N, C-alpha and C positions, 0 to 999 in steps of 0.2 A: 504494500499499501505507501504511496507517494506521501508524503507527510511535510507540508507549508512551515518552512520556516514562522520565526514570530509577526506578526503581519499589522502593522500597526494603520487604522487608517487616518487617512487626514484628518488635522488638527490637533489629535494628539502631542504632539511636537508640543507646540506652544503651553501644552498644561504643566508639560513637565520641565520645560525652560520656566515656570510660574516658581514650582514646587523645589529649586536648585536657587532660585533669585530668593524663595522663600528661607533656607537652609543660610546660604551668605547672610542673609541681615540677619537672621537671630545669633549665628557664629561667637559677637563683640558682645550683641547686643545686654547689656544692663549689667555689664560689668565694671562699669564706674573706673576703678584703679588701672583698668588694663589698658588706657589710653595714654598713662602715662610715659614715659620714653623709662624703656630698658637699660640697663647697666652694658658697659661698654665690655663689662667681661663675661666672654664665652657666648659672644653671637650666632656663632660659626653652629653653634650644636641650641640655639635656641629659636625655636617655633613660636611664631602667636598659637591663639584658642583657636581655636577651628571648628564646629557642633558638639551641640550638645548631649549628642547620640554617641559621640567618643570618652563620656564621663561617665556612662551606665553599661559599658561593656559588660558581657556576663563570663566570660577568659580570666582568667587571673594572670597580671605584668608581675616584671622585677621575678624573685628568686621565685617566688610561689611555681613561677613558671614552667622551671627548669627539670631538669633529672626525670620527667616521665609528668611531671606537670602536675594540675592538681586540679580535680574536676570533681569531686565532694560526692553530692549523691547522684551525678549523673548515670543515669540508668535503669536506679528506683523510682519504683510511688512516689506519684507528688502525694502531698500529705496534707491534710489545711488542720493546723490545732490551736484550741482556744483556752484549753486547758491545760495547768499542771502533768496533771497520767497521763494526758495523751504525747506531749511536747518529751515526758521525761521518757517512757517505753518505746515510742519512735528513736529520741535520738541516741541510746541506749544498746538499740537493735541491732544485730552480726549484722545485717542487706543493705545496702544503700538504699538510702528516701529524703527526696527533694522534699522539706520538712517548711512549711509557710506557717507562720506562728498570725495571726489574725488577733488581732485589739493587744486588749492587758490582762498579760497572766500573772500574777503576787503567786510568790513561794513562797511556802509554809514547808517549814518552821521558816523562823526569817532567816537568810544568810544560808542557806541550805545550798546543795550543790547538783545540778544537772548535769551528767557523765553524758558526755558528750564520745560517740562510738567511731572507729573509723569508716571514711567514706558516707560524712555527711552533707549533705547543703542547710543551715537554718537559715529561711531569710525573711522581717517581716514583709506584711501583706503592706504595699503599699508606705502611707508612713505612720502607719495602725501598731503598727507591732510592737509589745517590748515584752521584754522582764523587768519587772519590781523583788526585789527587797533577793534574789537569787546571782550562782554563779555559774555560769560555762565551763563544767570541768573538762580537759584531756586529757586521760590518764598518760604515763609510759608507756609508746608505744604506738600508742594514736596517728595516725597520717589519711590525709586525705578530705580534707574536712576544708570547707567554704562557712564564714560566719557574715551575713549583710543584712543593711539596710532595715536593723535592729534597736531599740533604745533598751539599755540596760541599765536600772536607779535603781537606787533610794537603799542598800540597806550599810548606810554608814549608823556610826553606834555614836548619837550625843554626847559630845565632850570629848571623843576618839578622836581629835585631829590627828593625832598623828600612824593613827592605824595595830596600835600595838595590842591590843587585847585581843582582838578579831583578823580573820581571814577570809575577810566575805572582798574579795575580786571582782569583778562582773566577767569574765576569761580567765581561768588562769591553765594554762598546759605543763606538762615534763619532760621534754627528750620527745617529743615529737617530731613529722619531719609533714609536711609538704599541708600547710594551711596560709588562707588567704581569709584575713580581716576586712572588708570593705564599707563602707556610706554604716557604720554607726555614729549612735552615740551615747557616750558612758558620764556619767555623773553620780558624784557622792554613792561613792560605793565606801565600804565599812574599813580596806585595804587598800588594794590598788585599783587599779581602773586594769587594765592591762599586763598579766605578768608573761613574759617567755622565756621557761626556766629553763635546765639545767641540759645544754648541747641540743634542744629543738633547732630544726635547719630547716629550709629554702622558705622564709616564709615571708608575704609580704602585711603591709597594713596602708590602707588606700580610703583617703577620701573620710577619715572619721574623726568624729570629735569627741576633745579632752577636755570637760568642760568642769569647771567650781570642787576640784579637788586637792589634797593634798598630793600624791602622790600618783603621779598618770599612768609611765608606758615605766615597766622595766623590763631590763634582759640582760640574761643572766644566771648568778646562782651557779656558777660552776669553773673548776680553774682550766678547763678545756677551749681554747681555742677553738669551736667547731663551730657557732651558729653562723649563717649568711639572711640576712633580713633585707627590706629594701620598703624603707620608711615615705611616705609621698604626699602631697596634696590633705594631711590633716592639717588642724583647730587644734590650738594647746589655745586652750583662755581658761580663765582664774583658775590656772594650776599654777600649783607651788616647785613643786621637783618634778625628775623625773620626766624630760619631754626633748626626746625620752633617758635615760640612766642606761647605757650599751656594755656588760660588763664581760671582759672576753669575748667580743664577737671575729670571728673570722673575718667577717668584710659586713658592715652598716654603712645605708648608701640611703639618704637623705636626701631627698629631694621639694622643691616644691612646698613649702610648710610653713604657716603659721602663725607664730607667737604672739599674743598680745592678753594685754589686763591682765600681767603675771600677779600672784599675792604679792601683795607689800608687807609685810610683819618686820621687816628690820632684819631678818636674819640671814648676817654676812657669809653663809657660807651654802645653808641646804635650801635656799633658794634658787632655780639656776636654772637652765634650757635643758641645753646636749650636751651630755658625760661622752665623753667614749673613755674609759673607764679600763686596768692591767690592759692587756696586748690586743685589744680592741686596733682595728681596723675598718675608720670612719670618712666620710666625705660626703660632704654638705653640699647643696647647692640650691644656688638661685630660690630662696628662702626667705621669710619676710622676718623680719626683730621685733616687735614695736614696745621702747621699755621695759624692758627686760635685761634681768639681774645675771651676770657668769653665762651671756648669752649661749656660748660654746667652749666648751674647758675639755683637757686632755690630760691624761697619767704621763709623768714622763715614758712608761714603758709605750703607751699608746701611739698609735699616729692616726691624723688629722688633717685631712685637706678642706679648704672650707675656698670655692669661686659663685662669684656670683649673685650674691645675697646683698638683700640691706636687713642694714640697722640702723635703725634709729630709736634715741634716745636710749640707749643702753648703757651699763653698765657694767663697771670689772672686765671678769676676762675673758678675749676673744681666741682662743689659742689657736694653732694653725699650724703643725710643726712633721715633719715626714712624706713621704710618698705615700703611703696609703694600697690604691689599687685603684684600677681602671674599671667601673659600673660596666661600660660601653663592652668588655671584653665579654663579658658573660652575657648581654642582654640590652635590648637597643629599645630606646623610651626617647619621649618628648619632652622637653622642659619648656614650663612656660614663662614667659618672662618674671622676676620676682617683683616687676611693678604691678604685677596685675594679678597673683599670688593672695591676696587680701578681699580685693570679690571674688575672685573666683571658687577659692575655701569656702566665703560666705555663702556660696551660694549652693557650690556643689557636695559638699561634705555634709558625712548627716544622713542619716532618713532619710530618701527620697520618693515622692507617689507614683511615680514611674517605673521604679524597679522590680520592687516585689506586687509591684499591681499584675501582671503579663509571669507568664514563666515560659521558657524557651527551652523544647528539645531536638536536640541536634540526631540527627541520623543520615551514617551512620557511625558518626564518635560513639556517641554514647548509646546512643540503641538501636542496632544492628540492621529493625526494617520494619518499618513503618507504621504497619501491626502494631508491632510493640512499644514504638512509641505510643503510641494510640491508648495503649491497656494501658499506662502510665499513670494515664490522665484521670483524676478522683470521678468519681462519676457524682452527676451531683455537681462537675466542675461551675462553678460561682468566677473564674475571670478566666481570663483570655488566656489562650497555650496555642503557641507556634510551636508546629511541628518543621521545623527547618532540615529539608531534604539534602543532600550535598546530589551534583551532580554525578550520574550510573542508571544504571536499567535497575527496577526492584522487582521481580515477578515472584508476584506475591497479591494475593487481593485480601482486599484490606476494608472492614467493617468500623464506620463510624455511630457510634451503638447511638438511643435515641437520650442515652442519660449522662451523654458528653459533649454538650453544646459549647462554644463560644474556641472551637480549636480554629485557626487557621495552619491550611494546608500551605507548607512554604519552599520550593522549590528555587535554591540557591545559585543554579547555575546564569550563566550570562543568557540563554536562552531557552524557551520554555523544552526543549528539545533533547536538552541536556539534560535533562533528568526524568523520567519516563514510571508512569508502574503498570506492571504490565501483568495481566495474565489469559489463559488460552480455554476455558470453558463455555462450552455450548447451552442452551439450553435445558438439550436431548436430556444433561447429566441433573436434577437439579431447577429446569424450569428459568422462566427467564429470571429471576430476581437469584438465584441461586450462578446465573451466568455471570451475574456483576464482578466485573473486577473490582472497581471502588463503588460497596454501597452508606450511600448518608443519610441515617435515620435522623439525626443528632438536629436544632435551628441554631441557626447563629453561625456556621464554618460557612467557611470562607478559601480556596485551594486561588494559589499563585504560580504561575513563572511556573506550573507540570504540562505532563504529559499524560492522557489514562487512554489506554490502550486492552484493547479485545485483541488477541492474533490468531484465533480461532479460521484454521482455513477451510471456508467453505466450500471453495469447486475442490478441494480433495477430499469430502468430508461427504456422504452420501445421507443424510440424518432423516428425522422425522421434525427434531427442532433443532434448526440450525440461526437460530438469532443469541447473538452471543455481542451482550454489553458492556464496552467500557466506562458506565457511570450510570447507577442508578439513586434519585434523591428522594426520600417521605419528608425532607424534614421544610421548615419554611425559617424563609428568611437568609437563605443560599445565595451564594456569590460564587461567580470562577472570572477569573479578571488573568488576561495572557495564557490559556490557557487550549489545548489541544484533545481531542475528541476521535481516538481512532478505531477501527474498527468497519462494520461491514450492515448485517441487520439489525435493527433496535441498537445501534449507536450510544444514547442517549436518551434516555427515559428518565424526565422529571414527574414526578409521580406528588403522592398525598397517601396519606395514611387510613384514612376513604375515603371513597366518593361523596361527602357534604362537606370534609377535613379541605378548606383551603391553606393550599402554600405554596411560595412565592418565590421564586429563582431567576438571577439575573447572568447573567452570561454577558460579561466582555470585550473586546478585543483577543478573540482566540476565535478558531479552527476547527469545524466539526466536518465526516467524513463519514459517508455509508453506501445503502445504496436503497436498501426498502425500509420505510420509517423509523429513518435511524432518526428521529427526533421526534420524543412520541410522550406519550401519558397525560394525566391530567392539573398537574399545580396548572400554574398564573405564572408563563415564562416567558420575560424578552430575551433579545437575541439582537443586541445593537453593535453594531463597528468589527461586524465581525462575517470570515470567509468558512461558508456550506461548501460543500463540495460533495457533490452529485457521482455519485461515482458509476460508471456505466458494466453492463453488465454482458453483457456482448450483443444487446439487444437492438436491433435494429428498428422495433415497433415501442415497445414497453421495458425499461432499464431500472423504474423503480419509482418512491415517492418518497419526499423529504421529510414530510412528514404524519403521524397520527392521533390527532388530540384526542381527547377524552374525556373535557371538560361537561363539570357537574353544568345544568342545567339553569341554575339559578347561580351559576358565577357567571357576570359578562365577560370575565374576562381569560381569554386561556392563553395560549401564541399570540408575541408580538414578536415579527423580527422586521428590523427597520433598519434603517441606513448603514444597510448590509450589500455582501456581496458573494450571491452563490456560483460557482461558476463549473466545469462537467467539459469533459473531454466524453462525453456521449451522443451518441448522432441526433441533429435537428426534430427536435418535434419528437423523444421515446422519452422522458422522465414528469411523472405527473407533482405539482406540487403542493398534494397531500387528500388522505382522505377521511372519510371519518372512524374513529374506532368504537366503538362500544364493549367491552371489554364482557363478558360475556354473558353476551346478547342485551345488557345493563338500555334498556329506554329513553334512563336520564342520562345515561351520561352521548352531552350534544355536546361535537367538539365548536369549536371555536379557534379558528385562526385568522392573525392582517397580516400579511405584508404588504410594505409600504416604505416606500424610498429605498427601494433596495434595488441596486440591477444583479440580471436577469442575463440565462444564457438561452444562445438558439438553443439548448438540450429543452428546453422548458417547452411542453403539450400545448398548440393551439387553445385546448379545453385540458386548463391544470389540475382540475380535481375530478376525483373517480368514488364509486362508490365501494363501499367495503361490508362485505357481509349479509347481503340484501339488504344493507342501512340504503339512503340516498342521500350521496354530498349535495343535494339543496337543504334538507330539510337540515343540515348544519347551518353554521354561522363562518362561512371563511367568505375573505375578504381582499381586495387589493388595495393600495392608494399609494400614487405617485413613483410605480413603478420605474427603469428605463431600463434600457439594453436589447440587444436583440432579439429575447426570449418576455417582454413584456409589451402587452398589448388592451387593449378594450374593448371586449367582444360579449355579445348576451353571456356566456358560458362562466367570462368570467368576473364576476360581484365585484363592483365597486365601493369605494365608501364618500359616502358627497364632503364636499367643501364642510360643509355646515356639520356633519358625524365628526371631520375627522381630529377634533380638536379634544373628543371624548373620549380617541382611543392612542393616547402618547404615551410612552415610557412612567412618567407618574402616576397618571391613571392605574393602571395594570398594578405600578408595585404600591403604590402607599397605601394599602388596607384603611386596617383605622387605629393602626397604631403612628403613622407617617412615615412607614419604612421609604428611605428615599439614598439606597446607596450609589447610585448615578452621580449623587451630587457631590461627594471623592474630585472626580473628576472636568 
């Protein structure tokens, strides 16, 4: 079967240009001090801030990305927790989990630990997820953990400013490896906020807020110089010491951090910024210290390199000696200008509404098949989940069940033909539904930049049931954008759970091919700005039927094909636009099909509508309006909308329904 590559019809380019323009406009908007001149030092390695999306990547960077990387709970089930018991159960489980913390979880007894085992992602939902009065604790040997987008707060014991009577940290880890701590807010705990201890390795701490506390962030408690740690874009505000304190770190790379509102209690020694202790090798780059005592200091046995930072109203030690190490020998990274750091860090550090509000599952990096990623989505899912499918051919059948809404199937290749989901089952084995390569029964599902195919070879087999669906939908509010549907008979079925239930499907900038009834079903379906290819079966007189609608009689809107192009290499006058399908002889299935403002090929018959199973096409609701091309004509056998009727049969009228659904507004 010939498969046309992505083809957007005229007009789509202006939309994309507008989108890219908007992204560019947002890049430094509201950055404030980012407009200030960057320091002269290290300008060759400094690049400005780009897009908001760059701050919210779900892949770790820095040392946590090395030596196999840190993936957390990727590949495991996605669960949402709202209570301590559930959080503790999933966090301590042996198998991988992506654990979404929704709302505030108060830990009892006060100051207790939640043990976090290996292969876990713990992520706050939007900016609402928080753990109160409790600690996340990683025991020795724990590895591959991601903790993101949480607030952990308030295990402080009144009067114990030095934290000498308790050990109620926000996060504590001993002898672990591959941990990413990102976009969290830590404040008012019983001892430290973040303790990375006892030879922990491959750690990245990024975009966090350490606020209103004595001992913020400690690293070490060991005589071995093993820890490798990246610390970037964090905000230390209202803290006194350990910003951080790094004891015997093999490599500590600090860049683009912001230090402000340091506690001013007159302590001449233990009020300080960043301290390289023991045999630590520390590199500080393009950070911003404002009103900090001892902003960066180093023991005589340590090495500290500082370059490109801005120090404003600082006093005390400003140590820098030795060569330390070159971070770029280990990984690449982007330096923001030091002058931009306060505004960037204020805006992007701490929990963000957009991070935990959606989940991305990567196929095959974390989930070997598309179906395994769908299986990981929790039943009753209440937040968007993106299943990002890498380029490749996935020979599998996929079912998105009715209890898993809000899924986006996203091909990540450059072209929709790069990512193909394909199988080869005919209706002979399991009926038409069982033949479908992909079935979408859930509501609010979108597919983009993908190809769906059923490559059953009907010419090579003689079967009673040769229908072979590439896609069947029964859910409502289904969107296909820049997708392709490949097959022969019954390629694309857009249906609903029952005759009297109206489901809506929007297909845009896509490609559909087939021969017999290859766009069919009872869902209200709009196909806009797409290419429909009618395949030749080698007949000089009848090669097939493009549509076979079975619209419920009380639903005024069935199929609308608009601003599209139908193409075919079939002989002239050998293809029908459609016929009325009455499943099981159902008399209340009265097809409604309108083809308007669409180019028709010479293959279209002069009388393009025909009867089916004893039901006359004249009793159906077939019409055309404004079509053109060699296959377009106005005759007695080709009902036309009048100019007065045309405004009642638009994309909006078909799709809006009672809930105002308007997926077309995104373009």
